[in-house]
VMD Tcl script that draws the C-alpha trace (Angstrom):
set ca {
  {179.50 -20.22 57.11}
  {181.21 -17.31 56.12}
  {183.40 -16.30 59.05}
  {184.28 -12.29 60.04}
  {186.27 -10.96 57.94}
  {184.21 -12.85 54.10}
  {182.39 -10.53 51.42}
  {179.31 -11.62 51.38}
  {176.79 -12.58 48.40}
  {175.18 -10.55 46.53}
  {171.28 -11.65 46.26}
  {167.84 -10.55 44.92}
  {165.14 -12.11 46.67}
  {161.50 -11.69 46.60}
  {160.68 -10.55 49.94}
  {157.43 -8.92 52.63}
  {157.04 -5.84 53.90}
  {154.65 -5.20 56.40}
  {152.18 -7.22 53.73}
  {153.74 -5.96 50.63}
  {155.96 -8.30 48.66}
  {158.42 -6.27 47.40}
  {162.56 -7.25 46.42}
  {165.02 -7.08 48.21}
  {168.39 -6.64 46.56}
  {171.68 -6.59 49.24}
  {173.64 -4.60 47.14}
  {171.15 -1.53 47.81}
  {172.14 -1.44 51.10}
  {176.08 -2.04 50.79}
  {177.36 1.45 51.83}
  {174.82 3.14 53.16}
  {173.99 0.70 57.17}
  {175.23 -1.68 58.41}
  {173.03 -5.37 57.73}
  {171.92 -7.87 60.32}
  {170.95 -11.11 57.77}
  {168.59 -13.94 60.02}
  {168.49 -16.54 58.80}
  {165.88 -18.98 60.73}
  {164.55 -22.40 58.94}
  {161.16 -22.32 58.90}
  {157.81 -20.11 59.07}
  {155.28 -21.49 61.16}
  {157.38 -22.85 63.82}
  {157.39 -21.54 67.40}
  {161.02 -20.71 67.90}
  {161.27 -18.21 64.24}
  {157.86 -16.48 65.45}
  {159.35 -16.25 68.97}
  {162.84 -14.57 66.48}
  {160.68 -11.89 64.57}
  {158.66 -10.61 66.97}
  {161.81 -9.65 69.56}
  {163.31 -8.68 65.60}
  {159.80 -6.23 65.51}
  {159.71 -5.14 69.43}
  {163.53 -3.91 68.45}
  {163.66 -2.77 66.01}
  {163.35 0.70 66.14}
  {167.10 0.70 68.75}
  {168.68 -1.45 65.73}
  {167.91 1.40 63.24}
  {169.01 4.22 65.69}
  {172.28 2.30 65.67}
  {172.37 2.76 61.78}
  {171.43 -1.33 61.02}
  {168.85 -2.53 58.97}
  {167.59 -6.31 59.41}
  {166.46 -8.83 56.53}
  {165.59 -12.71 57.62}
  {165.73 -14.48 55.20}
  {164.08 -18.69 54.82}
  {163.74 -20.63 52.52}
  {159.43 -20.83 52.81}
  {158.43 -19.41 49.51}
  {157.00 -15.53 49.41}
  {153.10 -17.16 49.41}
  {154.05 -19.60 52.51}
  {155.38 -16.25 54.47}
  {152.64 -13.69 53.41}
  {150.77 -15.92 55.47}
  {153.08 -16.50 58.25}
  {152.93 -13.13 58.47}
  {149.21 -12.10 58.65}
  {149.03 -14.53 61.21}
  {151.47 -13.82 63.52}
  {153.06 -9.62 62.27}
  {152.64 -7.42 60.85}
  {156.66 -6.82 60.90}
  {158.71 -3.72 59.39}
  {161.64 -5.86 57.98}
  {161.74 -7.61 55.23}
  {160.90 -11.42 55.23}
  {162.90 -12.23 52.53}
  {161.87 -15.86 50.49}
  {164.67 -18.06 49.39}
  {162.27 -20.70 48.21}
  {163.72 -20.76 44.04}
  {165.86 -21.60 43.58}
  {165.96 -23.80 46.54}
  {168.15 -22.40 49.19}
  {170.62 -20.81 46.95}
  {171.07 -17.61 48.90}
  {171.93 -20.42 51.96}
  {173.93 -21.96 50.73}
  {176.04 -19.14 49.88}
  {176.23 -18.33 52.74}
  {177.02 -21.55 54.58}
  {174.01 -22.45 56.68}
  {171.32 -24.34 54.71}
  {170.65 -27.76 56.46}
  {172.04 -30.86 54.61}
  {170.91 -33.11 57.28}
  {167.63 -34.28 59.91}
  {165.54 -31.82 60.95}
  {165.55 -29.38 58.36}
  {167.23 -31.14 56.09}
  {166.81 -28.11 53.06}
  {165.74 -25.46 55.44}
  {168.74 -22.93 56.97}
  {169.85 -22.81 60.44}
  {169.77 -20.36 62.68}
  {171.96 -18.44 62.02}
  {173.35 -14.44 62.13}
  {175.34 -12.56 60.04}
  {176.21 -8.67 60.34}
  {177.63 -6.81 57.90}
  {179.30 -3.65 57.59}
  {179.52 -1.49 55.73}
  {182.15 -2.01 53.28}
  {180.01 -5.98 51.90}
  {181.87 -7.81 54.64}
  {181.21 -10.23 57.55}
  {181.59 -7.78 60.84}
  {180.13 -11.61 62.98}
  {178.19 -14.18 62.50}
  {176.95 -16.52 64.79}
  {174.84 -19.93 64.55}
  {172.25 -21.01 66.80}
  {170.38 -24.40 67.72}
  {166.96 -24.22 65.86}
  {165.91 -25.14 69.45}
  {166.64 -21.02 70.63}
  {165.81 -17.82 69.55}
  {169.04 -15.40 69.03}
  {169.83 -13.02 72.48}
  {169.59 -10.15 71.18}
  {171.23 -8.17 73.93}
  {174.43 -10.43 72.39}
  {173.78 -9.18 69.02}
  {173.25 -5.60 70.63}
  {176.67 -5.94 72.64}
  {178.75 -7.00 69.04}
  {176.97 -3.76 67.58}
  {178.00 -1.68 70.40}
  {182.03 -3.00 69.98}
  {181.71 -2.76 66.43}
}
mol new
graphics top color blue
foreach p $ca { graphics top sphere $p radius 0.5 }
foreach p [lrange $ca 0 end-1] q [lrange $ca 1 end] { graphics top cylinder $p $q radius 0.2 }
display resetview
């Protein structure tokens, strides 16, 4: 898993934002704001749904601190579209790391190689500073949504 100080790998992924399919090219965000990259294992998984709903509830607070958010999962963009219709909409990008399968997750060191959920992403949050370096990296159990209070503490200390 990438750690604080590492340069983040660039990516260009299909993304869903508020029900609209777009692409997210990380390089276009770098240098403008801090970025939270939230990797999660799977759509249709209760903890992932809880995590995304919590992010949506705190999105304005994140953005008021000069921070953008993107969520990344290895499920297909079509799967993500149906899932987002069921529990969203979300005003932040839900990115699909489906093809080539898990390439971005692998480059960030969070692609699961073991069961359960082999081939899915770990649950992890990277805070990327404006220079494109990891300011913080935290992994979480599959069964537990990240504590957003912890994320805001990190943003406050930054």
